C-alpha positions as CSV (number, residue, x, y, z in Angstrom):
1,M,-163.0,-87.5,131.7
2,D,-163.3,-84.7,130.3
3,F,-166.6,-82.8,130.9
4,Y,-168.2,-83.7,127.8
5,N,-168.3,-87.7,128.4
6,V,-168.7,-87.2,131.9
7,A,-171.9,-84.9,130.2
8,I,-172.6,-87.9,127.9
9,I,-172.5,-90.4,130.5
10,F,-175.5,-88.5,132.5
11,A,-177.4,-87.5,129.7
12,G,-177.3,-92.1,129.3
13,L,-178.2,-91.9,132.5
14,G,-180.5,-89.9,133.6
15,F,-182.1,-91.8,129.7
16,W,-182.1,-95.3,131.3
17,S,-183.7,-93.7,134.5
18,L,-186.7,-92.2,132.9
19,L,-187.0,-95.5,130.9
20,V,-186.5,-97.9,133.5
21,Y,-189.9,-95.1,135.5
22,L,-192.0,-94.4,133.2
23,F,-191.5,-98.8,132.2
24,H,-192.7,-98.7,135.9
25,V,-195.6,-96.4,135.5
26,L,-196.4,-97.5,132.3
27,W,-197.0,-101.3,133.2
28,L,-195.4,-102.8,136.5
29,S,-197.1,-100.4,138.3
30,G,-200.3,-101.7,137.1
31,E,-199.2,-105.4,136.8
32,S,-198.5,-105.6,140.1
33,R,-201.3,-104.7,141.3
34,R,-203.1,-107.3,138.9
35,L,-201.0,-110.0,139.6
36,S,-201.9,-109.1,144.0
37,L,-205.3,-109.7,142.6
38,R,-204.6,-113.3,140.9
39,R,-203.1,-114.7,143.6
40,Q,-206.8,-114.6,145.9
41,G,-208.1,-116.1,142.8
42,I,-209.4,-113.2,140.4
43,D,-208.7,-113.1,137.0
44,G,-209.1,-111.9,133.6
45,P,-208.4,-110.8,129.8
46,L,-204.7,-110.5,129.2
47,P,-204.0,-106.3,128.6
48,A,-201.7,-104.9,125.8
49,F,-199.2,-102.3,126.2
50,L,-200.2,-98.8,126.9
51,L,-204.1,-100.1,125.7
52,G,-204.7,-102.4,128.5
53,N,-208.7,-103.9,126.8
54,V,-208.5,-101.1,125.4
55,P,-208.6,-103.1,121.3
56,Q,-210.8,-106.8,122.9
57,M,-213.6,-103.9,123.8
58,K,-213.7,-102.4,120.4
59,Q,-213.3,-105.1,118.5
60,M,-216.2,-106.9,120.3
61,L,-218.7,-103.6,119.4
62,P,-219.5,-104.9,116.5
63,A,-221.0,-108.2,117.6
64,A,-223.7,-106.9,119.9
65,P,-227.1,-107.3,118.0
66,N,-228.0,-104.0,116.6
67,Q,-231.1,-103.3,118.8
68,S,-233.0,-100.3,116.1
69,S,-236.1,-101.4,114.0
70,N,-239.3,-99.3,113.2
71,E,-241.7,-101.3,114.3
72,P,-243.2,-100.7,117.7
73,I,-242.4,-103.1,120.7
74,K,-244.7,-105.0,122.7
75,E,-242.5,-106.4,125.5
76,P,-239.1,-104.4,124.9
77,L,-236.6,-106.0,127.5
78,S,-238.4,-109.8,127.2
79,Q,-234.5,-109.9,125.1
80,H,-232.1,-108.5,127.6
81,C,-232.0,-106.2,125.2
82,L,-230.2,-103.5,127.3
83,M,-227.0,-106.6,128.0
84,N,-225.9,-106.5,124.4
85,L,-225.3,-102.9,125.2
86,F,-221.8,-104.4,127.0
87,P,-220.8,-107.4,125.3
88,Y,-216.6,-107.7,126.6
89,F,-218.6,-107.9,130.3
90,K,-220.7,-110.5,128.7
91,Q,-218.6,-113.0,127.7
92,W,-216.1,-111.6,130.4
93,T,-218.4,-112.0,132.8
94,K,-218.2,-116.3,131.5
95,Q,-215.3,-116.7,130.9
96,Y,-214.0,-115.1,134.1
97,G,-217.4,-115.6,136.3
98,Q,-218.5,-112.8,138.8
99,S,-215.8,-110.9,139.9
100,F,-213.1,-110.7,137.2
101,L,-210.3,-108.0,136.3
102,F,-210.0,-105.8,133.4
103,A,-207.5,-102.9,132.3
104,L,-208.7,-99.6,130.2
105,G,-205.3,-98.3,128.8
106,R,-203.4,-98.3,132.3
107,S,-206.4,-98.2,134.8
108,Q,-206.9,-101.2,136.7
109,F,-210.8,-102.2,137.2
110,L,-212.0,-104.8,139.4
111,Y,-215.7,-105.9,137.9
112,V,-217.8,-106.4,140.2
113,A,-221.4,-108.1,139.1
114,D,-221.2,-110.3,143.4
115,A,-223.9,-109.3,146.1
116,Y,-221.1,-110.6,148.7
117,F,-218.7,-107.7,147.1
118,V,-221.5,-105.1,147.3
119,R,-222.3,-105.3,150.1
120,E,-218.7,-104.8,152.0
121,I,-218.5,-101.9,150.0
122,N,-221.5,-100.3,152.0
123,C,-220.7,-101.8,155.3
124,F,-217.3,-100.0,154.0
125,T,-217.0,-96.3,155.8
126,S,-213.5,-95.5,155.8
127,L,-212.0,-92.3,153.8
128,D,-210.3,-94.7,152.2
129,M,-212.2,-95.6,149.4
130,G,-213.6,-92.7,146.8
131,K,-214.4,-91.9,143.5
132,P,-211.5,-93.5,140.8
133,A,-209.2,-90.6,139.2
134,Y,-210.2,-90.7,136.3
135,L,-213.7,-88.5,136.5
136,Q,-211.8,-85.6,138.0
137,K,-209.8,-86.4,134.6
138,D,-211.9,-87.1,131.9
139,R,-214.8,-85.6,132.5
140,G,-213.2,-83.1,134.5
141,A,-215.6,-80.6,131.8
142,L,-218.4,-81.8,133.1
143,L,-218.2,-82.6,137.1
144,G,-214.9,-80.5,138.6
145,K,-213.6,-81.6,142.1
146,G,-217.9,-81.1,143.4
147,L,-219.1,-84.0,145.2
148,I,-219.1,-86.6,142.3
149,T,-215.7,-86.6,142.3
150,T,-214.0,-85.8,145.4
151,N,-212.2,-88.1,148.0
152,G,-211.3,-87.7,151.7
153,A,-212.0,-84.7,153.9
154,I,-212.6,-82.4,151.5
155,W,-215.4,-85.3,150.5
156,S,-217.1,-85.4,153.3
157,Y,-216.6,-81.8,154.0
158,Q,-219.0,-81.2,151.0
159,R,-221.6,-84.4,151.6
160,K,-222.3,-82.6,155.7
161,T,-222.4,-79.1,154.1
162,I,-225.1,-79.7,150.9
163,A,-226.2,-83.5,151.5
164,P,-229.0,-83.0,154.5
165,H,-231.3,-80.4,152.4
166,L,-231.7,-83.0,149.8
167,F,-233.5,-84.4,152.2
168,V,-236.8,-86.0,152.5
169,D,-237.4,-83.4,155.0
170,K,-236.4,-80.6,152.9
171,V,-237.7,-82.7,149.8
172,K,-241.2,-81.7,151.8
173,D,-240.8,-78.7,150.6
174,M,-240.1,-78.8,146.6
175,L,-243.9,-81.1,145.9
176,Q,-245.7,-77.6,144.7
177,L,-242.4,-76.8,142.9
178,M,-243.0,-80.4,141.1
179,V,-245.8,-79.9,141.3
180,Q,-246.4,-76.1,139.4
181,S,-244.0,-77.9,137.1
182,G,-246.4,-81.0,136.7
183,G,-248.9,-78.7,135.7
184,E,-246.9,-76.3,132.8
185,L,-246.6,-80.2,131.1
186,V,-250.1,-80.7,130.7
187,K,-250.9,-77.1,129.9
188,S,-248.6,-77.7,127.3
189,W,-249.7,-81.4,125.4
190,E,-253.5,-80.3,126.4
191,N,-252.6,-77.8,123.3
192,I,-250.8,-79.9,121.0
193,V,-253.2,-82.4,122.1
194,E,-255.6,-80.0,121.1
195,A,-254.2,-78.7,117.9
196,N,-254.4,-82.4,116.2
197,G,-257.6,-83.5,116.5
198,G,-257.8,-85.6,120.3
199,I,-254.7,-87.4,120.3
200,A,-250.9,-86.5,118.9
201,D,-247.6,-88.0,118.9
202,I,-245.7,-86.6,120.3
203,R,-241.9,-87.3,121.7
204,V,-241.0,-86.5,125.6
205,D,-237.6,-86.1,125.9
206,D,-237.9,-82.5,126.3
207,Y,-240.8,-81.3,128.5
208,V,-239.3,-84.2,130.6
209,R,-235.9,-82.1,130.9
210,H,-238.4,-78.8,131.3
211,F,-239.4,-81.1,134.1
212,T,-236.5,-81.4,135.9
213,S,-233.8,-78.8,135.8
214,F,-237.2,-76.0,136.1
215,I,-237.6,-78.4,139.9
216,I,-234.0,-77.7,140.6
217,S,-232.8,-74.5,138.7
218,N,-235.4,-73.1,141.3
219,V,-234.4,-74.6,144.6
220,M,-230.9,-73.9,143.4
221,F,-230.7,-70.5,142.8
222,G,-233.6,-69.5,143.8
223,D,-234.9,-66.4,142.8
224,E,-232.7,-66.5,140.2
225,W,-233.7,-70.3,138.6
226,Q,-235.1,-68.1,135.1
227,K,-230.5,-67.9,135.2
228,G,-231.1,-70.8,135.8
229,M,-232.0,-72.5,132.8
230,E,-229.2,-71.1,130.5
231,I,-227.5,-73.3,132.0
232,F,-228.5,-77.2,130.8
233,P,-228.6,-76.9,127.4
234,K,-225.5,-76.3,127.5
235,S,-224.6,-79.7,130.7
236,L,-227.1,-81.5,128.0
237,A,-224.7,-80.4,125.0
238,L,-221.5,-80.9,127.0
239,I,-222.8,-84.1,127.8
240,N,-223.4,-84.7,124.7
241,A,-219.2,-84.1,124.0
242,M,-218.3,-85.8,126.0
243,S,-221.1,-88.9,125.1
244,T,-217.3,-91.2,124.0
245,P,-215.1,-91.6,127.0
246,T,-211.5,-90.9,126.3
247,I,-210.7,-93.4,129.0
248,L,-211.8,-95.7,126.4
249,S,-210.4,-93.9,123.8
250,G,-207.0,-96.1,124.3
251,I,-205.3,-92.2,123.5
252,P,-203.5,-91.0,126.1
253,F,-204.0,-87.9,127.3
254,Y,-206.4,-87.6,124.1
255,R,-208.1,-84.6,126.6
256,Y,-205.7,-82.4,125.9
257,F,-205.3,-82.5,121.8
258,P,-206.6,-79.7,120.4
259,T,-209.9,-81.5,118.8
260,K,-212.9,-80.4,117.7
261,T,-215.2,-81.3,120.2
262,N,-211.7,-81.0,122.8
263,R,-213.3,-77.1,121.9
264,E,-216.8,-77.7,122.1
265,I,-216.1,-78.9,125.1
266,W,-214.2,-76.2,127.5
267,R,-215.8,-73.6,125.3
268,L,-219.2,-75.0,127.4
269,E,-217.0,-75.5,130.4
270,K,-216.4,-71.6,130.4
271,E,-219.8,-70.4,130.1
272,I,-222.0,-72.9,132.3
273,H,-218.7,-72.0,134.7
274,S,-219.5,-67.6,133.5
275,T,-223.3,-68.8,134.0
276,I,-222.8,-70.1,137.5
277,M,-220.1,-66.9,138.9
278,D,-223.8,-64.6,136.9
279,I,-225.7,-65.9,139.5
280,V,-223.1,-65.2,142.3
281,K,-222.7,-62.1,141.8
282,K,-226.5,-60.9,141.9
283,H,-227.0,-63.0,144.5
284,A,-225.0,-61.4,146.7
285,E,-227.6,-58.7,146.7
286,S,-230.9,-60.8,148.2
287,A,-231.5,-62.5,151.3
288,S,-232.3,-66.0,149.5
289,K,-232.2,-69.4,151.5
290,D,-231.5,-71.5,148.4
291,L,-229.4,-73.9,148.4
292,L,-227.0,-71.9,146.1
293,Q,-226.5,-69.7,149.5
294,V,-225.3,-73.0,151.1
295,I,-223.1,-73.7,149.4
296,I,-221.3,-70.1,149.2
297,E,-221.1,-70.4,153.1
298,G,-219.6,-73.3,152.6
299,S,-217.1,-72.2,150.3
300,K,-216.2,-69.4,152.6
301,N,-215.1,-71.6,155.6
302,G,-214.3,-75.4,155.7
303,V,-212.0,-78.3,154.0
304,L,-211.6,-76.9,150.4
305,G,-208.8,-79.1,149.2
306,P,-207.2,-77.3,145.8
307,S,-210.3,-75.6,145.5
308,T,-210.5,-71.9,145.2
309,A,-214.1,-70.4,146.5
310,E,-215.2,-69.8,143.0
311,E,-214.5,-73.4,142.2
312,F,-216.4,-75.2,145.2
313,I,-218.9,-72.9,144.2
314,V,-219.4,-73.8,140.6
315,D,-217.7,-76.9,140.8
316,N,-220.9,-78.2,143.3
317,C,-223.5,-76.5,141.4
318,K,-222.5,-78.3,138.5
319,D,-222.4,-81.3,141.0
320,I,-226.5,-80.8,142.3
321,C,-228.2,-79.8,139.1
322,I,-227.1,-82.4,136.2
323,P,-227.5,-84.6,137.8
324,A,-230.6,-83.6,139.1
325,S,-231.8,-82.5,135.9
326,E,-230.4,-84.8,133.5
327,V,-230.5,-88.9,134.4
328,T,-233.4,-87.7,136.6
329,A,-235.4,-86.7,133.3
330,V,-233.6,-89.7,131.5
331,S,-235.3,-92.6,133.9
332,A,-238.3,-90.3,133.6
333,T,-237.6,-91.3,129.7
334,W,-238.1,-94.8,130.3
335,G,-240.8,-94.6,132.6
336,L,-242.9,-92.8,130.6
337,M,-242.1,-95.6,127.8
338,L,-243.3,-98.7,129.6
339,L,-246.5,-96.4,130.7
340,A,-247.4,-96.1,127.9
341,S,-246.5,-100.5,127.1
342,H,-248.9,-101.9,129.8
343,P,-251.6,-99.5,130.1
344,E,-253.0,-102.2,133.0
345,W,-250.3,-100.2,134.8
346,Q,-252.0,-97.2,133.4
347,T,-255.3,-98.4,135.0
348,R,-254.1,-98.7,138.1
349,I,-252.3,-95.5,138.7
350,R,-254.9,-93.4,137.5
351,T,-257.3,-95.1,139.7
352,E,-255.0,-95.0,142.2
353,V,-254.4,-90.5,142.4
354,L,-258.6,-90.9,141.5
355,E,-259.0,-92.2,145.9
356,V,-256.3,-90.8,147.2
357,C,-256.5,-87.1,145.9
358,N,-260.7,-87.6,145.7
359,G,-259.8,-83.8,143.2
360,G,-257.4,-82.6,146.1
361,I,-254.4,-80.6,145.4
362,L,-251.6,-83.9,145.0
363,N,-249.0,-82.9,148.8
364,F,-246.8,-85.1,150.2
365,D,-248.9,-87.2,152.2
366,M,-250.6,-88.0,149.3
367,L,-247.9,-89.5,147.8
368,H,-246.9,-92.1,150.4
369,K,-250.3,-94.1,150.4
370,M,-250.1,-94.1,146.8
371,K,-248.2,-97.4,147.0
372,A,-249.0,-98.5,143.2
373,L,-247.4,-95.9,141.9
374,R,-244.0,-96.8,143.8
375,M,-244.2,-99.8,143.4
376,V,-243.9,-98.7,139.6
377,V,-240.9,-96.3,139.9
378,L,-239.2,-98.9,142.2
379,E,-239.0,-101.6,139.1
380,V,-238.9,-98.4,136.1
381,L,-235.4,-97.7,138.6
382,R,-234.7,-101.1,138.2
383,L,-235.0,-102.3,134.3
384,Y,-233.4,-98.4,133.6
385,P,-231.0,-97.2,135.6
386,A,-229.4,-94.0,134.1
387,T,-226.3,-94.7,135.4
388,A,-224.3,-98.0,134.5
389,F,-221.9,-98.6,136.9
390,V,-221.2,-97.4,140.9
391,S,-217.0,-97.4,140.8
392,R,-215.1,-96.4,143.2
393,Q,-211.5,-96.5,143.8
394,A,-209.1,-98.1,146.8
395,L,-207.3,-94.9,147.8
396,Q,-205.4,-96.8,150.1
397,N,-204.8,-100.6,150.5
398,V,-208.6,-101.8,151.8
399,K,-209.8,-105.1,152.4
400,L,-213.3,-106.0,151.2
401,G,-214.4,-108.9,153.2
402,H,-212.1,-111.4,152.1
403,V,-209.7,-110.2,149.3
404,E,-207.6,-107.8,149.3
405,I,-206.9,-104.3,146.8
406,P,-204.8,-103.3,146.3
407,K,-204.2,-99.4,146.3
408,G,-205.2,-97.9,142.9
409,V,-207.8,-100.7,141.7
410,N,-210.7,-99.2,140.4
411,I,-213.7,-101.0,141.6
412,W,-217.1,-100.9,138.8
413,L,-219.8,-102.9,140.0
414,W,-222.6,-103.6,137.0
415,L,-226.2,-102.6,138.2
416,L,-226.4,-103.9,135.0
417,E,-226.2,-107.6,136.0
418,L,-227.4,-107.4,139.6
419,H,-230.4,-106.3,138.6
420,F,-231.4,-108.7,136.1
421,D,-230.4,-112.0,137.4
422,P,-233.0,-114.6,138.0
423,K,-231.6,-116.1,141.5
424,F,-232.6,-112.4,143.1
425,W,-235.5,-111.6,141.1
426,G,-237.2,-114.6,139.7
427,P,-237.9,-116.6,136.3
428,D,-239.2,-112.7,135.2
429,A,-236.0,-110.8,136.0
430,E,-236.1,-109.4,132.8
431,K,-240.6,-108.5,132.6
432,F,-241.3,-105.4,133.2
433,N,-243.6,-106.0,136.8
434,P,-244.0,-103.7,139.8
435,E,-245.5,-106.1,141.2
436,R,-242.3,-107.2,142.5
437,F,-242.1,-104.2,144.7
438,A,-245.6,-104.9,146.7
439,N,-244.0,-106.0,149.7
440,G,-240.5,-103.4,149.6
441,I,-237.3,-103.7,148.0
442,S,-236.9,-106.1,151.2
443,K,-239.3,-108.6,149.9
444,A,-237.9,-107.4,146.1
445,C,-235.3,-109.8,145.6
446,R,-233.7,-112.7,147.4
447,S,-230.8,-109.9,148.4
448,S,-231.4,-106.2,148.6
449,Q,-227.2,-105.4,147.4
450,A,-228.8,-106.9,144.3
451,Y,-230.6,-103.5,144.0
452,I,-228.4,-100.0,144.0
453,P,-230.1,-97.9,141.4
454,F,-229.2,-94.6,143.6
455,G,-225.4,-97.1,144.7
456,V,-223.8,-98.3,147.9
457,G,-222.4,-96.9,150.8
458,A,-221.2,-93.6,152.0
459,R,-221.3,-92.2,149.0
460,V,-224.7,-92.9,147.8
461,C,-226.7,-90.7,145.7
462,P,-228.2,-87.6,148.3
463,G,-230.2,-86.6,146.2
464,Q,-232.1,-90.5,145.9
465,S,-235.1,-88.4,147.5
466,L,-235.5,-85.4,145.8
467,A,-235.2,-88.2,142.1
468,M,-238.2,-90.6,144.1
469,T,-240.3,-88.0,144.6
470,E,-240.2,-86.7,141.0
471,L,-240.9,-89.2,139.5
472,Q,-243.4,-90.2,141.5
473,V,-244.8,-86.4,141.5
474,L,-244.6,-86.2,137.1
475,F,-246.2,-90.1,136.5
476,A,-249.5,-89.6,138.6
477,I,-250.2,-86.0,137.0
478,I,-249.5,-87.3,133.4
479,L,-251.8,-90.6,133.6
480,S,-254.4,-88.4,135.4
481,N,-254.3,-86.7,132.4
482,F,-253.4,-88.5,129.5
483,R,-253.9,-91.6,128.0
484,L,-250.6,-93.2,126.8
485,T,-249.8,-95.9,124.0
486,I,-247.3,-96.5,122.5
487,S,-246.1,-94.5,119.1
488,P,-244.8,-96.4,115.7
489,N,-242.6,-93.7,115.4
490,Y,-240.4,-95.3,118.2
491,R,-237.6,-96.9,118.1
492,H,-236.1,-98.8,121.2
493,S,-232.7,-98.6,121.1
494,P,-231.2,-98.2,124.1
495,Q,-227.4,-96.4,124.5
496,Y,-224.9,-95.7,126.8
497,A,-223.2,-92.6,126.4
498,L,-223.1,-91.3,129.9
499,L,-226.0,-92.6,130.8
500,I,-228.2,-95.3,129.6
501,E,-230.7,-93.6,127.6
502,P,-232.9,-93.8,123.9
503,E,-230.9,-93.5,121.2
504,F,-233.7,-92.1,119.4
505,G,-235.9,-90.0,122.1
506,V,-239.2,-91.8,123.2
507,N,-242.1,-91.1,121.2
508,V,-246.1,-91.8,122.9
509,L,-249.4,-91.0,121.6
510,V,-251.4,-88.5,123.6
511,Q,-254.6,-89.1,124.7
512,K,-257.1,-86.3,126.2
513,I,-258.6,-88.5,129.3
């Protein structure tokens, strides 16, 4: 047998080996995971080769009714409009129940809207379950390898380094910043209202974003907070550029294509990275004790994994700044829409603030006494959670209750289904009714697992105390200075990109009290 024939044989073996490998990676491994769960009684729609259920999901999207309207709204949630953002999940829930399988490309997902599974995940403390790998791939430009996306010992180190500085005892020290930021918003609105003869139609979105950005920029960057403010418009532009998840595009490796959008994403990522590192270089010359200093010190000694010290700093700055600014701002924007739609709750909060503060400057002890205010914030987060899903991935074979989850399976907990389920919340589950929280979360619904706006388990959002306090301060300051009503220019059209946000913003009529 000559060399040429040997080469042909080896080339043929290599070709068939490659085919077998690709078949295993692209189909067989996913199908084996699905088969394991189907044997345990969990089924779902049949996926297509390579694309999974993406084609079916796209076909169902036009079936969702258009919620846009040029008419003012009186009861925006009466038609359960948020649920129409995900028509495929509505349909599959009817077919397969509250837990089912579906696939996005090669990635296998276990959809969960069942309080039993939520409880099991809430109690799961092992590092064998973490955040999905696609977050770093699909959202790498936005989130990097920071606190939100990492797993195992690397995540544990990041959490221990950063989270204690966002707990409630630290948030108390941030309250003056919140009052200051709220005061600037009030001055801006007073000038607009005066210029418009006593009542003004204001789109609140950007003002709320400035409120949250100012606070976290000061907390994160200290004396360099003004430079830090440059990050937030770029972060918002990056979020908008990534609003269509590549995992849902149905095109493998789409994120690597030099499309116009991808080039914009890469540019913004570099600019944000450069801005943060410029602050870090100046920071080395100061004696600041801000959160950036905590992260810098954490980058010098600890479990960094594949990240360099520079990546550790930049990615964790992004993973704190972007959610603390944008996610909280979206929740606040929805909250102002709901309050403008329910003047009786404006009056109740305004009265409560005036009684508790009694002419004094708002402080943490006063805030703690404002029960109606807290009830409203909890209800806003129930009806309009900024994030639609809590995501997890089985990093090893894990057991949740009686179900064995194969390694590599992603888990999505759908907040909307849990937050709107009448069996947990009663027949008025779709209505704005803060009174349900009069005796706390545990008495508001039949299962505390049905209320998870900040996630569940070991990976619950470390900034929840900061977010809750910001929302309470913002609503207290605005309502003690202004009366709000829904503008005729407001169009109620929730949309889902990376967050559940108002497609056309929120316009309210603002009148000085």
